[in-house]
C-alpha positions in Angstrom: 41.8 71.2 39.7 39.9 74.4 39.0 41.0 74.9 43.4 44.5 74.3 42.5 44.3 77.2 40.1 42.4 80.0 41.7 44.4 82.5 42.9 44.2 83.9 46.0 43.2 87.7 47.3 46.5 88.3 47.3 47.7 87.5 44.3 44.5 89.0 43.1 45.8 92.1 44.6 49.7 91.9 43.5 48.9 91.0 40.5 46.8 94.3 40.3 49.2 96.4 41.3 52.1 94.6 39.0 49.6 95.5 36.2 48.8 99.2 37.3 52.5 100.0 37.8 53.7 98.3 34.0 50.8 100.5 32.9 52.4 103.6 34.2 56.0 102.7 33.5 54.4 102.2 29.9 52.8 106.0 30.2 55.7 107.7 31.5 57.8 105.8 28.5 55.6 106.1 25.9 53.6 109.6 26.3 56.8 111.9 25.9 57.5 110.2 22.1 53.8 110.6 21.5 54.0 114.2 22.7 56.8 115.3 20.5 55.1 113.6 17.7 51.6 115.2 17.8 53.6 118.9 18.4 56.0 118.2 15.6 52.6 117.6 13.2 50.8 120.8 15.1 51.1 123.9 13.6 54.4 126.0 14.8 52.8 128.9 15.7 49.8 127.6 17.3 52.0 125.1 19.5 53.1 128.0 21.4 50.2 128.6 22.8 50.4 125.1 24.5 47.5 122.6 25.8 48.3 120.1 22.7 48.4 117.1 25.3 46.6 114.2 23.1 46.2 115.1 19.1 47.4 118.0 17.4 44.9 121.3 16.9 45.9 122.5 13.8 47.2 119.8 11.7 50.2 120.7 9.2 53.3 119.0 7.4 55.2 122.3 6.9 56.9 121.6 10.0 58.8 118.4 8.2 58.7 120.3 4.8 61.0 122.5 6.3 63.3 120.2 7.8 63.6 118.5 4.3 63.9 122.1 2.6 67.3 122.1 4.7 70.2 121.7 2.2 72.1 119.4 5.2 69.7 117.0 6.1 69.1 114.8 3.4 73.2 114.6 3.0 73.5 114.1 7.0 70.4 111.2 6.3 72.4 109.1 3.7 75.7 109.2 5.9 74.2 108.1 8.0 72.3 105.3 6.0 75.8 104.5 4.6 77.5 104.5 7.8 75.1 102.2 9.3 75.0 99.5 6.0 78.7 99.7 6.0 79.5 99.4 9.6 77.2 96.8 10.4 78.4 94.5 7.5 81.9 95.3 8.7 81.6 94.3 12.2 79.7 91.7 12.1 81.8 89.7 9.7 85.4 91.0 11.3 83.8 90.1 14.8 82.4 87.0 13.8 85.4 85.3 12.0 87.8 86.9 15.2 85.3 84.7 16.7 84.8 81.7 14.9 88.8 81.6 15.3 88.8 82.1 19.4 86.0 79.1 20.0 88.0 76.7 17.9 90.2 74.2 20.3 93.9 74.2 19.9 94.0 77.8 18.3 98.0 78.6 19.5 97.4 81.2 22.1 93.8 81.5 22.3 93.7 81.6 26.6 96.2 84.5 25.7 93.8 86.5 22.8 90.8 86.1 25.0 92.3 87.6 28.4 94.1 90.3 26.3 90.8 91.0 25.3 89.0 91.0 28.5 91.2 94.1 30.0 89.3 95.7 27.1 86.2 95.1 28.9 87.6 96.9 32.1 89.7 99.9 30.7 90.5 101.9 28.2 92.8 104.8 27.5 90.2 107.7 27.0 89.2 110.2 24.9 92.6 112.7 24.4 94.5 109.4 23.4 92.4 107.6 21.0 92.0 111.2 19.4 95.8 111.0 18.9 95.4 107.7 17.5 93.0 108.2 15.2 94.9 111.6 14.2 98.3 109.6 13.6 95.8 107.0 11.3 95.1 109.8 9.1 91.0 109.1 9.9 90.3 112.9 11.0 87.5 114.2 8.1 87.6 110.3 6.9 84.4 108.3 6.3 86.3 105.4 7.5 86.3 106.8 11.1 83.3 105.3 11.5 84.1 102.1 10.4 87.8 101.0 11.3 87.6 102.0 15.0 84.7 99.9 15.9 85.3 97.4 13.6 85.8 94.9 16.6 84.0 94.4 19.9 85.1 91.9 22.9 81.4 92.1 23.9 80.4 90.9 20.9 83.2 88.4 20.4 82.0 86.7 24.1 78.2 86.4 22.7 79.2 85.0 18.9 81.7 82.3 20.6 79.0 80.9 23.1 76.7 80.5 20.2 79.4 78.9 17.9 80.7 76.7 20.9 77.2 74.9 20.7 77.7 74.4 16.8 77.6 70.3 16.7 80.8 69.5 15.2 80.3 67.2 13.3 79.0 69.5 11.1 82.8 70.7 10.4 83.9 67.2 10.0 81.3 66.4 7.3 82.1 69.8 5.7 86.1 68.3 5.7 85.4 65.3 4.8 83.8 66.5 1.5 86.9 68.8 1.0 86.3 71.9 2.5 88.6 74.3 4.3 88.3 76.5 7.2 86.8 79.2 5.3 84.6 77.5 3.2 83.0 75.7 6.9 83.0 79.4 8.2 81.0 81.0 5.2 79.2 78.4 3.9 78.4 76.0 7.4 79.0 78.3 10.6 77.4 81.4 9.0 73.8 80.2 7.9 73.4 78.1 10.8 74.2 81.5 12.8 71.4 83.8 12.0 69.6 84.6 15.4 73.4 85.6 16.7 74.2 87.5 13.4 70.9 89.0 13.8 71.4 90.3 17.5 75.1 92.1 17.0 73.4 93.9 14.1 70.9 95.3 16.2 73.2 96.1 18.7 75.8 97.8 16.1 73.4 99.4 13.6 71.3 100.7 16.4 74.9 102.0 17.8 75.9 103.0 14.1 72.5 105.3 14.0 72.2 106.9 17.5 75.9 107.7 17.4 76.5 111.7 16.9 79.8 112.3 19.1 82.2 110.6 16.8 81.1 113.3 14.0 81.3 115.7 16.4 84.8 115.2 17.5 86.4 114.5 14.3 84.6 116.4 11.5 84.8 120.1 10.9 83.7 119.7 7.5 79.6 119.4 7.8 79.1 117.6 4.6 80.2 114.2 6.5 78.5 114.5 9.6 75.9 112.1 10.5 72.2 112.4 11.2 72.3 112.8 14.8 75.1 115.1 14.6 72.9 117.8 12.5 69.9 116.9 14.7 72.7 117.7 17.7 73.5 121.7 16.3 69.6 121.7 15.6 68.6 121.3 18.8 71.5 122.2 21.1 72.9 125.4 18.9 71.9 128.0 16.4 71.2 125.9 13.7 67.5 125.6 13.7 67.4 129.9 13.7 69.7 129.4 10.6 66.8 127.0 9.1 64.2 129.2 9.7 66.1 131.8 7.6 65.8 129.7 4.8 62.7 128.7 4.9 61.4 132.2 5.0 63.1 132.5 1.8 60.7 129.8 1.2 57.6 129.0 -0.6 56.6 127.4 2.8 54.1 129.7 4.9 55.7 131.1 7.8 53.6 128.5 10.3 57.2 127.1 11.4 58.8 127.7 14.4 62.6 127.2 15.9 61.1 125.1 18.1 58.9 123.5 15.5 61.9 122.8 13.3 63.8 120.5 16.2 60.5 118.4 17.3 60.6 117.6 13.2 63.8 117.0 12.9 63.8 114.6 16.2 60.8 112.3 14.8 62.6 112.2 11.2 65.6 111.1 12.7 63.8 108.4 15.5 61.5 107.1 13.1 63.8 104.9 10.4 65.5 103.1 13.7 62.1 102.1 15.1 60.2 101.2 12.0 63.9 98.4 11.6 63.7 97.3 14.9 60.3 95.3 15.0 61.9 93.3 12.2 65.2 91.9 14.0 63.1 91.5 17.2 62.7 88.1 17.4 66.4 87.3 16.6 67.6 89.6 19.3 65.3 88.3 21.9 66.6 84.1 20.8 70.4 85.7 20.2 70.0 86.8 23.9 69.3 83.8 25.1 72.4 82.1 23.6 73.9 80.2 26.0 71.9 80.4 29.2 70.3 77.6 28.1 72.0 74.1 27.6 69.9 71.6 24.7 
C-alpha cells in the first residue's frame, strides 16, 4: 500500500514547481498591499528617501491622524457604511423575494420573466440613458441613488433560484397544512434555511457597495453625500491630498506627513473594514458558490 501511494519523480517535481509558482503568485498579490501598509505607518518625510521594503523605518501614526483630521473623511465613511448596510439588506431581500416567486412551479408568465431578465445580462442601455433615467426619477443628489438602481440583480436571482429549487417541497407543504400563506413560508421557512446563499449574495453586494466610487462621482456634486471610495478617488487622482496638507499645517500634527503618505494612509483606512468582514463570511461564500454544482 505504501508503494502505491509513493509519488513518482515527475509528480514530485510537478508539485514542487506548482508550489513555487503559487508562492510567487501570492507574493506578487500580497506584497503591494504590504508595501502600502508599511509606508502608511512610516514617517512621511523619511519615506521620501525610499528603500522601505519590509518594515517601517520610522514608525508613526501621524499619517492616520492627518487623515482623520480631515472633516470630510468621517462623513464619507458614515455614508459608505449606511449605503452598504441598507443596500445589502434591501438588495438581498428584494432579489430573494423575486427569485422565490420565479422558482415556484406554475407561476403565470414565469418563463417570459426569466427570458427578459436573461437579455439584461448581455445588453444594457449605456451610461447616458441611465443618467437621464436617474435624473427623471429625481434621484440626482439623493441618497437613494445608491440603493434603488441596484436593488435587483438577475445574476444574483439565478443563484437564489438554484438554491430555492433544491429546498424540499415537503417543507412548504407542511407549512401550508399548518395554515401558512406564501409570505409566512418565505419569511419563516425559506429564508432561515437559506443562510449560505444569503451570506454569499450579501458578500457580493456588500463588496460592490463598499468599493463603488463611480456612483458618487457621477450623480453627486454635493461632497457631503459622497462615499469613502469617491473621497479616496479625489485624494489619489485630484488635489484633495494637497488640501488636506493645508489643514494639517494648521493643526497640532507635526509637519512630518506628506501628500504621498496621506494618500497611502487613506487607502488603508478605506480598505481595511471590508477586509476584516470577509473572513467571517468566507465559509458561507464557498458553500454558496457551490450551490447547484452537486446534486444530493
